[in-house]
C-alpha positions, 0 to 999 in steps of 0.5 A, a space after each residue: 406523707 401517707 401511711 402508703 406512701 412510707 411503705 412503698 418507699 420502705 418496701 423500695 429500700 428493702 429490695 434495693 438492700 437486698 440486691 432485688 430488681 425494684 418492680 411495681 409487683 414487687 412493691 406491691 407484694 411487699 407493702 401487701 405481706 406488712 399488711 398495708 393497702 396500697 394503690 397500685 398507682 403508688 407502686 406504679 409511681 415509684 418503680 418507674 421513678 427508680 427504673 435504672 437509678 442507684 438507690 444507695 448511690 442516690 441515698 449515699 449522695 443526700 446533703 453533699 454539696 456537689 449533689 446540687 444541679 443549682 450549686 453547678 449552675 451558680 459556680 458556671 455564672 460566676 467564672 464567667 464573668 462574675 468575678 468582679 462582683 465579689 471584689 466590689 462587695 468586699 470593698 462594700 463591706 470593708 467600707 461599712 465597717 470603716 463607718 462603724 468606727 467613726 461613730 465613736 460609740 464602743 463597749 469600753 468608752 
């Protein structure tokens, strides 16, 4: 990330913390006050991306397992008919473990 991008991100966090609406003009004003030259396009992009979003909830859900949309799709696929697949995988794992024991090699042999 460039310095300009980081400045806009920090400005958005400051506005959210102050419970102020995040707009391109306010992002520009904050970055200018910080002495960082930011292209108006960055401020517009961030303002549009965060429009109508609750930044606090976005930040509090980072890294939570239920936050990933791909996880929900995977769970739906497993519920639809993938229940038989894990049983087959367990059976293969058991067979693999048994074959290791039959070789006669061990730590204390």
